[in-house]
N, C-alpha and C positions, 0 to 999 in steps of 0.2 A: 504493500500499500504506500502510495507517495506520501512523504512527510510534508507538513505545513512549514513554510519558510519563516524563519524568525527575522523580523525587520532589523534586529540589532547585529546580525551577522552578515558577512559578504554573501551575495547570491552565487551559487555554484556556476561554473563556467558552462557556456552553451554546449560544449561537447558532451559534458556529463549528462545534461538534460536530454540530449538526443539519444544517448546510450540507454538511459532509463526508459524512454518511450519504446526503443527497440526491444529491450528486455521484456517490457510489459506486453507488447504485441506477440513476442515469441511465447510468453506464458499463456496467453489466450489461445494461440494456435496449438500449443502442446496439450492444453486441457481438452480441446475439441478432438485432437488426434487420438486421445486415450478414451474417448467416449463415442463408441460406434453408433449409438442411437441419438447422439447429439446432446446438447445441454440447453436448459432454459436460461433466461437472463439471471434468475435467482441462483441457479446452480453455478453459473459462471462467476457471479459475484462472490459466492462462497469459496470457490476453488482458487480464484486469482486474488481476492482481497481488494478488488478494484470497485470504485463507486459506480453506480448505474450511469451517471452522466459521462464519466470517463470511458466506461465500457461501450457506451453507444458510439462514441467517437472512434474508439479502436476498431470496433466491428465495421463501422463505415469505411475506415481505411483498408481493412482486409477485404471488404466487398469491392472496393475500387480495384484491387489487384486480383479479383475473381478467385480468392482463396476460401471464402466462406459464403454460405447462403442460408436463408431461412427455410427450414423444412416445413412440411405439412404440420398443422397443429395436432397435439396429442388429444387423448380422450377428455382432458380437462380444459381444452381450449388454449393451452399454452404454446407459444411458439418455441421450436427447438432449433438451435443453430448447429449446422454441421459443416464439415469441410467439403469443398468441391473436389471430386477425384480429378487427378491430373489427366489431361488428354481428352477431357469431355468436349465435344464439338457439337454445334447445332447445325442442323441441315436446313434450318428456316432461312429463307433469303429476304433481305430488307432492301427496299428502294431508298434512293436519296431523299425523296419527299417524305417517306416515313421517318427517316432519321431526323430531318428538319423539324417535323411535327413534334417528335419526342423532345428535341432540344428546346424548342420554344416552350413546351409544357414545363420543362425543368426550370427555365428562366422565370416563368410565371410563378413557380412555387418558391422563389428565393426568399419570400417572407417567412417560410417555414423551415429555413435552413437549420439543420441539426436535429430535426424531428424524424420520426419513422417514415412519415409521408414523403418528406424530401429525399431521404435516403433510398426509399423504394423507387422513386422516379429516377434518381441518379444511377441506381443499379441497373434499371431497365435500359436507360440510355447507353450505359457502358457495355451491356451485353450486345446491343445492336451495333454499337461502334466497333466492337471486336470483329464483326463480319467484314468490315472494310480494312484495307491496308492502312497503316499508319500514315504513310506519305499522302495517300489520297484523302484521308480525313483532315490532315493539316492543310491541304491545298483548299479545302472547302471554307476555311476561315469562319467557322460557325460563331466564334466569339464576337466577330465583327459584324456578321451578316444578320444575326437574329438577337434581338434584345427586347424583353418585355419591360417597358417603362412602368415603374410602380405607380399605381393610381391613388396611393395613400402612403404616408410615411409609416415605417414599422412601429409597432407598439413598444415603447421603451421598457415596459416592465416584463416583457417576455423573456423567459430564461428556462432553467431546468424545470420549474414548476409548470410552465406552459407546455413543455415537451411531454411531461408526464400526463397532463390533462388530455393533450391531443392524442397521444398513443392509446390511452384508455378509451377515449371517444371513438377513435378509428376502429378499435377492436369490437366495441359494442355495436357500432353501425354495421360493420361487415358481417358479424356473426348473429345479428338480430337479437342481441341481449338487452335487457333493461340496464339502466345506468343510474347511479347515485351521483348527483352533482351538487356541489356546494357553491352557491351563486348569490351575489349581493341583491337584496330587494331594490327595485328601481326607485322606490320613494324614500325608504329610510336608510338604505345602504347596509342594513344588518344582514349577515349571511343566512341564507335559507338552505335547509337540507332537503333536496328535492329528489323524488324518484321519478325518472323519465322513461318514456318509451321512444328511443331514438328513431328518427324517420329518415332524415336527409342531412348530409353535410354540404353546406352551401358556401360558395366563395362570393364575396362582394367587397369591392374597393380595398383590396389588400388585406382582407380579414376572413376568418373562417367563422361560420355560424352553424350551430346545431339546431335544426328544426325538430321539435319533439313534442309528444303529447305529455302535458304536465298535469297530474292529478290535482296538484295544489292550485294551479290557475284554472283548471277545468277547461282547458282548450289547447289546441296546437299553437305553438309560438316559437320564435327563434331565440337562441341564447348565444351571445357573443363569447366565443371561447377564450378570448384574451382577458375577459373579466372573470372567468371562472376561477375559484379558489382551489378547488380540488375535484377529482372525478374518480369513480371506481366502478368498473363493470361488475354487474351482478351475475355471477356464474350460475348456470343451470336455470336461467330464466329466459322467457321469450317476450320480445317486445311486440305489442299489438299494433297493427296499422289501422287507423280509422277507415271505415268504409268510404271509398270514393277519393281517398287522399292521393294526390300527385303533386310534386313540387311545382310543375308548370302551372297547374290550376291554382295552387296556393298563392304563388307570387304574382299571378296575372291580375289579381284583384286589387293590388296596392302599388304604391310608389316607393320602391326601396325594399329594405328587409323587414323593418318593423311596421306593423299595421297600425291603423287608427280607428276612428269611429266609422259609422256606416258611410258608404260611398255617397258622395254628393257632387254636384256640378261645381267644377273649378274652372274659371275663365281668367286667363292671364294675357296681358298685352305686352309685347316685346318691341323694343325700338333700338335704333343704332346698330352697333356691331353684334348685338345679341340676336337679331332677327334671323340671320343666316344659320347661326349655330342652333337655334331653337327649331327651325323648320327642317333641318337636314336629318333629323332622327324621329323615329316613332317612339315617343316616351311611354306610351300606353296604348293598348288596343282600342280604347274608346276615343282616341284623339281626333279632334276636328280642327281644321286650319282655316283662317279667314284672313285675306290680305286687304290692305287699305291703301288709298291713293297717296297718303303721306309717308309711305314706306314702312309703316308699322305692320304688325300682324298679331292676330290673337290665336291662342291655342286653348281649346276646351276639352276637358276630360271629365269623366264620371269616376271619381276615385275618393278614397278616404284621405283626410288631411293628416299626413304622417310626419314624424320628425325629419325623415329624409327629404320630403317635399319642401318643408319649410327651409331646410339648410340649402337645398338646391336653388330655391327662389332668391334667398338672400345673396347667394354667390354672384348674381347678376347686377347688384347694386342699382344704379339709376336706369339700367337697361330693361327693367321689368316693372310692371304695374299690375297688382292683383285687382281684378274687377269684381269678382265674386268667388266665394261667398263673402258676405259682409264681415263676418267675424274674422276671417283670415286677412281681409283688407285692413281692418282696424289694427290687428296684431302687427302686420307688416309696417304700417305707418308709425306705430308706437316704437318699434324697434329702430326705425330710421331716425325718428326724432331723438331717441336716446343716444344713438351713435353721434348725431350732429352735436348734441349737448356736450358729449365727452370731448369733442374737438374744440368746441367753443371755450371750455374751461382750460 
């Protein structure tokens, strides 16, 4: 087990640190070599004395070199890590377009770097990349040609806790198990202990959200995973899917991830540079567009007024005017007056 560094003593030389990492990787490899049926994460931690977070990084490195892989789960649903036999070759052929699609997917998952989800995508890409010659792959310059621009900054608090939550949630979603989630109440901030039926893992603006049936809330609702305090998959349970549920249908009735009150008529006028941006996309299936002689346009939807809709409208500043409903128009005007007062002072 790695020792904690004492700030009062000189830090070891870089060569010694690299040697320790190599020894640790060798220890993980040897532990797996002596276990024909493979080892679970808990068993690897016990045999190597390495923490879960460090072990995740070490296994990711060994995956990059195609030395280890995740085997089928055992009877208790636990993943077992095994060595990849030397000389194993795949007869599956991959096209360049398929390789590009995988690489773009890996770039989009950069916000989850270090988690099981990201490692799985990277391992999948590496397996496909192995089918191409090294010089050919280098000539493609994928690092330059494909890049997913983050549509939101990363969550600053994400760390080992987020990794553990995400891995538990992923396992529960894929295996169809119930989940215990510790999540802050939206009004009080107090942690709630919730038992959920996981339904869908959704990506939105650089974040992952779990859509689940919550008995406490008595409805299907999304949970922002970066806010979750803890998660634990409930073994030997089965998540129930509400009749008629489908993520496409669930999200089609609202603007963004979190829902609001009942759908109502929302009419918004855009002007200036906001006109072209607003018109070039279909923001909701109910959208209707009207153009005016003065260069402005109006978009009308039948949707609930959600936090995402409010935030989106505020982002246009003077380029947008809410015409209806009256309550939203009043709210937007109050926000703008408050902003102006802040600058006046």
